[in-house]
C-alpha positions, 0 to 999 in steps of 0.5 A, a space after each residue: 336464358 343464355 344459349 351456350 353452344 359447343 361445336 364439335 367436329 362435323 357440325 359445319 351443316 348446322 354451325 350457322 343455325 347455332 350462330 343465329 340461335 346465339 344471336 337470338 338468345 342475346 337479343 332476347 336477353 337485351 329485351 328482358 333487360 330493357 323491359 325490366 330497367 327501362 329507360 336504359 342505355 347501351 353502357 349499362 346493358 353492356 355492364 349488366 350482361 357482360 358483353 361488348 357495347 357493339 354487341 348491345 348496339 347491334 341487338 338494340 338495332 335488331 329489336 328496334 327494327 322488329 318494332 319491340 323497342 324505341 330509343 329515347 334521350 334517356 335510353 331504350 324503352 319497350 314500344 307499347 304492348 309487344 305481347 302479340 309480336 312476342 307470341 308470334 315469335 314464340 310460334 315461329 320458334 315452335 315451327 322451327 323446332 318441329 322442322 328441326 325434329 323432321 330434319 334430324 330424322 332425315 339425317 339419321 336415316 342417312 346413317 342407317 
């Protein structure tokens, strides 16, 4: 899954949200790669996803801070059973989706 974002004029209000969703998409993709190929290092992930090593390093740091992965001498690995953390993240995303729908209605009321 990769989110591709096209910004057009007038989206300054939502631009930051798009940026954060793009980062989240990258973090999830890195997590998928780690899960499938663990242990795996930065250079290999970078080559597989065709993104910069600094971007991979950042994503790995975020995933480690979230308790989803851990570094080893041979590369990143999944930190035990992360099912509960991922379910919680999916639930938060659902809440955000519902909030976005409410905000959309409020914005559209302004133009009517």
